[in-house]
DSSP file (Angstrom, degrees, kcal/mol; ACC not computed):
  #  RESIDUE AA STRUCTURE BP1 BP2  ACC     N-H-->O    O-->H-N    N-H-->O    O-->H-N    TCO  KAPPA ALPHA  PHI   PSI    X-CA   Y-CA   Z-CA
    1    1 A X              0   0    0      0, 0.0     2,-0.2     0, 0.0     0, 0.0   0.000 360.0 360.0 360.0 138.3   49.9  176.9  112.1
    2    2 A X     >  -     0   0    0      1,-0.0     4,-2.5     0, 0.0     5,-0.2  -0.490 360.0 -91.3-104.8-179.3   53.3  177.1  110.7
    3    3 A X  H  > S+     0   0    0      1,-0.2     4,-2.4     2,-0.2     5,-0.2   0.860 123.1  51.4 -65.0 -36.1   56.4  178.9  111.9
    4    4 A X  H  > S+     0   0    0      2,-0.2     4,-2.1     1,-0.2    -1,-0.2   0.900 111.8  48.9 -64.9 -41.6   55.8  182.2  110.1
    5    5 A X  H  > S+     0   0    0      2,-0.2     4,-2.4     1,-0.2    -2,-0.2   0.879 109.8  51.7 -65.3 -39.7   52.2  182.3  111.6
    6    6 A X  H  X S+     0   0    0     -4,-2.5     4,-2.4     2,-0.2    -2,-0.2   0.926 108.4  50.5 -58.7 -46.8   53.5  181.6  115.0
    7    7 A X  H  X S+     0   0    0     -4,-2.4     4,-2.8     1,-0.2     5,-0.2   0.912 110.8  50.2 -57.7 -44.3   56.0  184.4  114.8
    8    8 A X  H  X S+     0   0    0     -4,-2.1     4,-2.5     1,-0.2    -2,-0.2   0.940 112.7  47.0 -65.7 -41.7   53.2  186.9  113.7
    9    9 A X  H  X S+     0   0    0     -4,-2.4     4,-2.1     1,-0.2    -1,-0.2   0.907 113.4  45.6 -63.7 -42.0   51.0  185.8  116.5
   10   10 A X  H  X S+     0   0    0     -4,-2.4     4,-2.1     2,-0.2     6,-0.3   0.898 113.3  51.3 -67.8 -44.0   53.7  186.0  119.2
   11   11 A X  H  X>S+     0   0    0     -4,-2.8     5,-1.6     1,-0.2     4,-0.9   0.925 112.2  46.9 -63.1 -43.6   54.9  189.5  117.8
   12   12 A X  H  <5S+     0   0    0     -4,-2.5     3,-0.3    -5,-0.2    -1,-0.2   0.879 114.2  47.9 -67.6 -35.1   51.3  190.8  117.9
   13   13 A X  H  <5S+     0   0    0     -4,-2.1    -1,-0.2     1,-0.2    -2,-0.2   0.835 120.3  35.7 -67.9 -34.3   50.8  189.5  121.4
   14   14 A X  H  <5S-     0   0    0     -4,-2.1    -1,-0.2    -5,-0.1    -2,-0.2   0.399 103.4-122.6-101.1   1.4   54.0  190.8  122.8
   15   15 A X  T  <5 +     0   0    0     -4,-0.9     2,-0.2    -3,-0.3    -3,-0.2   0.842  68.4 136.5  55.8  35.5   54.1  194.1  120.8
   16   16 A X      < -     0   0    0     -5,-1.6    -1,-0.2    -6,-0.3    -2,-0.1  -0.671  61.5 -96.3-105.2 164.5   57.5  193.0  119.5
   17   17 A X     >  -     0   0    0     -2,-0.2     4,-2.4     1,-0.1     5,-0.1  -0.437  28.5-123.1 -72.9 154.4   58.9  193.2  116.0
   18   18 A X  H  > S+     0   0    0      1,-0.2     4,-2.9     2,-0.2     5,-0.2   0.851 111.4  56.3 -64.7 -31.9   58.7  190.1  113.9
   19   19 A X  H  > S+     0   0    0      2,-0.2     4,-2.3     1,-0.2    -1,-0.2   0.939 110.4  42.2 -63.8 -46.9   62.4  190.1  113.4
   20   20 A X  H  > S+     0   0    0      2,-0.2     4,-2.4     1,-0.2    -2,-0.2   0.894 114.2  52.8 -70.0 -37.8   63.2  190.0  117.1
   21   21 A X  H  X S+     0   0    0     -4,-2.4     4,-2.6     2,-0.2    -1,-0.2   0.919 108.8  49.1 -55.9 -47.5   60.4  187.5  117.6
   22   22 A X  H  X S+     0   0    0     -4,-2.9     4,-2.5     1,-0.2    -2,-0.2   0.876 110.8  51.2 -62.8 -38.3   61.9  185.3  114.9
   23   23 A X  H  X S+     0   0    0     -4,-2.3     4,-2.3     2,-0.2    -1,-0.2   0.927 111.9  47.5 -61.4 -43.6   65.4  185.6  116.6
   24   24 A X  H  X S+     0   0    0     -4,-2.4     4,-3.0     1,-0.2    -2,-0.2   0.935 113.4  45.8 -63.4 -46.1   63.9  184.6  119.9
   25   25 A X  H  X S+     0   0    0     -4,-2.6     4,-2.7     1,-0.2    -1,-0.2   0.888 111.8  51.4 -66.5 -37.6   62.0  181.6  118.6
   26   26 A X  H  X S+     0   0    0     -4,-2.5     4,-2.1     2,-0.2    -1,-0.2   0.920 112.2  47.4 -68.5 -40.6   65.0  180.4  116.6
   27   27 A X  H  X S+     0   0    0     -4,-2.3     4,-2.3     2,-0.2    -2,-0.2   0.928 112.4  50.9 -59.9 -47.1   67.2  180.7  119.8
   28   28 A X  H  X S+     0   0    0     -4,-3.0     4,-2.0     1,-0.2    -2,-0.2   0.932 111.9  44.8 -57.0 -47.6   64.6  178.9  121.7
   29   29 A X  H  X S+     0   0    0     -4,-2.7     4,-2.7     1,-0.2    -1,-0.2   0.847 111.0  53.8 -63.7 -35.2   64.3  176.1  119.2
   30   30 A X  H  X S+     0   0    0     -4,-2.1     4,-3.0     2,-0.2    -1,-0.2   0.915 108.6  49.6 -71.8 -39.5   68.0  175.7  118.9
   31   31 A X  H  X S+     0   0    0     -4,-2.3     4,-2.2     2,-0.2    -2,-0.2   0.908 112.1  47.6 -64.1 -41.3   68.4  175.3  122.7
   32   32 A X  H  X S+     0   0    0     -4,-2.0     4,-2.7     2,-0.2     5,-0.2   0.939 113.8  48.0 -65.2 -46.7   65.7  172.7  122.8
   33   33 A X  H  X S+     0   0    0     -4,-2.7     4,-2.9     1,-0.2     5,-0.2   0.961 111.4  49.8 -56.7 -51.0   67.3  170.8  119.9
   34   34 A X  H  X S+     0   0    0     -4,-3.0     4,-1.4     1,-0.2    -1,-0.2   0.906 112.6  47.2 -55.3 -45.3   70.7  171.0  121.5
   35   35 A X  H ><>S+     0   0    0     -4,-2.2     5,-2.6     1,-0.2     3,-0.6   0.951 114.7  46.2 -65.9 -47.2   69.4  169.7  124.8
   36   36 A X  H ><5S+     0   0    0     -4,-2.7     3,-1.5     1,-0.2    -1,-0.2   0.855 110.5  52.8 -59.1 -38.7   67.5  166.9  123.1
   37   37 A X  H 3<5S+     0   0    0     -4,-2.9    -1,-0.2     1,-0.3    -2,-0.2   0.757 106.5  54.1 -66.1 -25.1   70.5  166.0  120.9
   38   38 A X  T <<5S-     0   0    0     -4,-1.4    -1,-0.3    -3,-0.6    -2,-0.2   0.285 124.7-106.3 -93.8   8.8   72.6  165.7  124.1
   39   39 A X  T < 5S+     0   0    0     -3,-1.5     2,-0.2     1,-0.3    -3,-0.2   0.618  75.0 140.1  78.4  12.7   70.0  163.2  125.5
   40   40 A X      < -     0   0    0     -5,-2.6    -1,-0.3    -6,-0.2     2,-0.3  -0.595  50.7-125.6 -85.9 150.9   68.5  165.7  128.0
   41   41 A X        -     0   0    0     -2,-0.2     2,-0.5    10,-0.1    10,-0.2  -0.657  16.9-143.9 -87.8 153.5   64.8  165.9  128.6
   42   42 A X  E     -A   50   0A   0      8,-2.4     8,-2.7    -2,-0.3     2,-0.5  -0.966  14.5-169.9-123.3 112.4   63.0  169.1  128.2
   43   43 A X  E     -A   49   0A   0     -2,-0.5     2,-0.6     6,-0.2     6,-0.2  -0.913   6.9-174.4-108.0 128.8   60.1  170.0  130.5
   44   44 A X  E >>  -A   48   0A   0      4,-2.9     4,-2.1    -2,-0.5     3,-1.6  -0.964  33.5-121.7-115.6 106.2   57.9  173.0  129.9
   45   45 A X  T 34 S+     0   0    0     -2,-0.6    37,-0.1     1,-0.3     2,-0.0  -0.180  91.6   2.4 -51.9 137.0   55.5  173.3  132.9
   46   46 A X  T 34 S+     0   0    0      1,-0.2    39,-1.7    35,-0.1    -1,-0.3   0.115 129.2  64.7  72.4 -20.7   51.9  173.2  131.8
   47   47 A X  T <4 S-     0   0    0     -3,-1.6    35,-3.3     1,-0.3     2,-0.3   0.907 104.0 -85.9 -96.1 -60.9   52.8  172.6  128.2
   48   48 A X  E  <  -AB  44  81A   0     -4,-2.1    -4,-2.9    33,-0.3     2,-0.5  -0.979  26.4 -92.5 166.3-177.7   54.6  169.3  128.1
   49   49 A X  E     -AB  43  80A   0     31,-2.6    31,-2.3    -2,-0.3     2,-0.5  -0.972  19.3-158.2-130.9 115.1   57.6  167.1  128.4
   50   50 A X  E     -AB  42  79A   0     -8,-2.7    -8,-2.4    -2,-0.5     2,-0.4  -0.860  20.6-174.1 -92.8 128.4   60.0  166.1  125.5
   51   51 A X  E     - B   0  78A   0     27,-2.9    27,-2.8    -2,-0.5     2,-0.5  -0.983  18.3-144.8-130.4 136.5   61.9  162.8  126.5
   52   52 A X  E     + B   0  77A   0     -2,-0.4     2,-0.3    25,-0.2    25,-0.2  -0.869  29.6 171.6-100.8 130.2   64.7  161.2  124.6
   53   53 A X  E     - B   0  76A   0     23,-2.4    23,-2.9    -2,-0.5     2,-0.6  -0.914  35.0-109.1-135.7 162.8   64.6  157.3  124.8
   54   54 A X  E     - B   0  75A   0     -2,-0.3     2,-0.6    21,-0.2    21,-0.2  -0.845  24.1-151.9 -95.3 121.3   66.3  154.3  123.3
   55   55 A X  E     - B   0  74A   0     19,-3.4    19,-2.1    -2,-0.6    -2,-0.0  -0.835  27.0-120.0 -90.9 120.6   64.2  152.3  121.1
   56   56 A X        -     0   0    0     -2,-0.6    -1,-0.0    17,-0.2    15,-0.0  -0.201  25.6-109.3 -64.8 150.3   65.4  148.6  121.2
   57   57 A X        -     0   0    0     13,-0.0     2,-0.3    16,-0.0    15,-0.2  -0.232  36.2-162.3 -69.5 169.3   66.7  146.9  118.1
   58   58 A X  E     -C   71   0B   0     13,-1.5    13,-3.2    14,-0.1     2,-0.3  -0.987  21.3-116.2-153.0 156.4   64.7  144.2  116.5
   59   59 A X  E     +C   70   0B   0     -2,-0.3     2,-0.3    11,-0.2    11,-0.2  -0.684  39.7 170.9 -88.4 147.8   65.0  141.4  114.1
   60   60 A X  E     -C   69   0B   0      9,-2.3     9,-3.3    -2,-0.3     2,-0.5  -0.978  28.9-124.7-153.1 162.4   62.9  141.7  110.9
   61   61 A X  E     -C   68   0B   0     -2,-0.3     2,-0.4     7,-0.2     7,-0.2  -0.935  24.4-123.6-112.4 127.1   62.6  139.8  107.6
   62   62 A X     >  -     0   0    0      5,-3.0     4,-2.3    -2,-0.5     5,-0.1  -0.604  19.8-149.9 -68.7 124.2   63.0  141.6  104.3
   63   63 A X  T  4 S+     0   0    0     -2,-0.4    -1,-0.2     1,-0.2    -2,-0.0   0.742  90.4  49.1 -77.0 -20.1   59.8  140.9  102.5
   64   64 A X  T  4 S+     0   0    0      1,-0.1    -1,-0.2     3,-0.1    -2,-0.1   0.828 126.6  21.4 -81.9 -35.9   61.2  141.0   99.1
   65   65 A X  T  4 S-     0   0    0      2,-0.1    -2,-0.2     0, 0.0     3,-0.1   0.615  92.5-128.8-109.6 -11.1   64.3  138.8   99.6
   66   66 A X     <  +     0   0    0     -4,-2.3     2,-0.1     1,-0.3    -3,-0.1   0.470  57.1 151.2  77.3   0.7   63.2  136.8  102.6
   67   67 A X        -     0   0    0     -5,-0.1    -5,-3.0    -6,-0.1     2,-0.4  -0.421  46.1-127.3 -67.2 135.4   66.6  137.8  104.2
   68   68 A X  E     +C   61   0B   0     -7,-0.2     2,-0.3    -2,-0.1    -7,-0.2  -0.712  37.7 170.3 -85.0 134.7   66.7  138.0  108.0
   69   69 A X  E     -C   60   0B   0     -9,-3.3    -9,-2.3    -2,-0.4     2,-0.4  -0.830  25.7-132.4-136.7 174.1   68.1  141.3  109.3
   70   70 A X  E     -C   59   0B   0     -2,-0.3     2,-0.6   -11,-0.2   -11,-0.2  -0.997   6.1-149.9-135.3 133.6   68.6  143.3  112.5
   71   71 A X  E     -C   58   0B   0    -13,-3.2   -13,-1.5    -2,-0.4     3,-0.1  -0.916  27.6-130.5 -96.5 123.0   67.8  146.9  113.2
   72   72 A X        -     0   0    0     -2,-0.6   -17,-0.1   -15,-0.2   -14,-0.1  -0.127  33.2 -80.9 -66.7 163.0   70.1  148.3  115.9
   73   73 A X        -     0   0    0    -16,-0.1     2,-0.3   -19,-0.1   -17,-0.2  -0.266  55.9-174.0 -57.4 153.8   69.0  150.3  118.9
   74   74 A X  E     -B   55   0A   0    -19,-2.1   -19,-3.4    -3,-0.1     2,-0.3  -0.993  27.4-107.5-154.0 155.8   68.3  154.0  118.2
   75   75 A X  E     +B   54   0A   0     -2,-0.3     2,-0.3   -21,-0.2   -21,-0.2  -0.577  41.2 174.9 -82.2 139.0   67.4  157.1  120.0
   76   76 A X  E     -B   53   0A   0    -23,-2.9   -23,-2.4    -2,-0.3     2,-0.4  -0.865  23.3-121.6-139.9 176.7   63.9  158.4  119.6
   77   77 A X  E     -B   52   0A   0     -2,-0.3     2,-0.4   -25,-0.2   -25,-0.2  -0.954  18.3-170.9-128.7 139.4   61.8  161.2  121.0
   78   78 A X  E     -B   51   0A   0    -27,-2.8   -27,-2.9    -2,-0.4     2,-0.4  -0.977   7.7-155.1-127.7 145.9   58.5  161.1  122.9
   79   79 A X  E     -B   50   0A   0     -2,-0.4     2,-0.5   -29,-0.2   -29,-0.2  -0.977   6.4-171.5-119.7 127.4   56.2  164.0  123.9
   80   80 A X  E     -B   49   0A   0    -31,-2.3   -31,-2.6    -2,-0.4     2,-0.1  -0.979  25.3-123.3-115.0 132.3   53.8  164.0  126.8
   81   81 A X  E     -B   48   0A   0     -2,-0.5   -33,-0.3   -33,-0.2   -34,-0.1  -0.390  22.1-121.3 -72.7 147.4   51.3  166.8  127.2
   82   82 A X     >  -     0   0    0    -35,-3.3     4,-2.5   -36,-0.2     5,-0.2  -0.381  30.4-102.2 -77.1 167.6   51.2  168.8  130.3
   83   83 A X  H  > S+     0   0    0      1,-0.2     4,-2.8     2,-0.2     5,-0.2   0.912 119.0  46.9 -55.7 -50.8   48.1  169.1  132.4
   84   84 A X  H  > S+     0   0    0      2,-0.2     4,-1.9     1,-0.2    -1,-0.2   0.902 114.7  46.7 -61.2 -42.6   47.0  172.5  131.2
   85   85 A X  H  > S+     0   0    0    -39,-1.7     4,-2.2     2,-0.2    -1,-0.2   0.869 112.3  50.3 -65.0 -40.0   47.6  171.7  127.6
   86   86 A X  H  X S+     0   0    0     -4,-2.5     4,-2.8     2,-0.2     5,-0.3   0.944 110.4  50.2 -67.0 -46.0   45.8  168.4  127.9
   87   87 A X  H  X>S+     0   0    0     -4,-2.8     4,-1.6     1,-0.2     5,-0.8   0.906 111.2  49.5 -61.5 -39.7   42.8  170.1  129.6
   88   88 A X  H  <5S+     0   0    0     -4,-1.9    -1,-0.2     2,-0.2    -2,-0.2   0.878 113.8  44.6 -66.1 -38.0   42.7  172.7  126.8
   89   89 A X  H  <5S+     0   0    0     -4,-2.2    -2,-0.2     1,-0.2    -1,-0.2   0.905 118.1  42.8 -69.0 -43.1   42.8  170.1  124.1
   90   90 A X  H  <5S-     0   0    0     -4,-2.8    -2,-0.2    -5,-0.2    -1,-0.2   0.700  98.8-138.3 -79.5 -17.4   40.2  167.8  125.7
   91   91 A X  T  <5 +     0   0    0     -4,-1.6    -3,-0.2    -5,-0.3    -4,-0.1   0.723  65.0 129.5  67.3  20.7   38.0  170.9  126.6
   92   92 A X      < +     0   0    0     -5,-0.8     2,-0.4    -6,-0.2    -4,-0.1   0.527  66.1  44.4 -82.6  -9.3   37.5  169.2  130.1
   93   93 A X  S    S-     0   0    0     -6,-0.8     2,-0.7    -9,-0.1    -2,-0.1  -0.995  74.7-137.8-139.3 130.7   38.5  172.4  132.0
   94   94 A X        -     0   0    0     -2,-0.4     2,-0.5    -3,-0.0    -6,-0.1  -0.792  25.1-147.4 -89.1 122.8   37.5  176.0  131.4
   95   95 A X        -     0   0    0     -2,-0.7     5,-0.1    10,-0.2     2,-0.0  -0.797  17.5-117.0 -91.7 130.4   40.6  178.2  131.8
   96   96 A X    >>  -     0   0    0     -2,-0.5     3,-1.6     1,-0.1     4,-0.6  -0.320  19.3-120.1 -61.8 142.4   40.2  181.6  133.2
   97   97 A X  G >4 S+     0   0    0      1,-0.3     3,-1.2     2,-0.2     6,-0.4   0.855 113.1  60.1 -54.9 -35.9   41.1  184.6  131.0
   98   98 A X  G 34 S+     0   0    0      1,-0.3    -1,-0.3     5,-0.1    -2,-0.0   0.723  98.6  57.7 -71.8 -16.5   43.6  185.7  133.5
   99   99 A X  G <4 S+     0   0    0     -3,-1.6     2,-0.3     4,-0.0    -1,-0.3   0.659  94.5  80.2 -79.0 -16.6   45.5  182.4  133.2
  100  100 A X  S << S-     0   0    0     -3,-1.2     3,-0.3    -4,-0.6     5,-0.0  -0.687  77.5-137.3 -94.6 142.3   46.0  183.0  129.4
  101  101 A X  S    S+     0   0    0     -2,-0.3    -1,-0.1     1,-0.2    -4,-0.0   0.818 104.9  26.2 -68.1 -28.0   48.8  185.3  128.1
  102  102 A X  S    S-     0   0    0      2,-0.1    -1,-0.2   -88,-0.0    -4,-0.1   0.235 109.6-108.9-123.4  14.5   46.5  186.9  125.6
  103  103 A X        +     0   0    0     -6,-0.4     2,-0.2    -3,-0.3    -6,-0.1   0.620  68.7 141.0  74.4  13.6   43.0  186.5  127.0
  104  104 A X              0   0    0      1,-0.1    -1,-0.2    -7,-0.1    -2,-0.1  -0.622 360.0 360.0 -82.2 150.1   41.8  183.8  124.6
  105  105 A X              0   0    0     -2,-0.2   -10,-0.2    -5,-0.0    -1,-0.1   0.296 360.0 360.0-119.7 360.0   39.7  180.9  125.7
């Protein structure tokens, strides 16, 4: 699914216009991006957890020149699924229709 398809699905589910749904989604994504760029973690209950962490630098050898080089520390992102999402993906748990926002299983 791409962003346009997501907007269409959310608009249909919430009886909202595509334009207002797009504005909401863009604002949501901008807030998540800003939080992550500032080093904050983002936790969405039942969905997952975005975590910013520092990937340590390392020595490496350029295979073409044989020169030894060093890659400095850098920020990276990891995502851990929430329990409900994990259960849906694994199919290990049947989720009741009432638990879903649009009644899909």
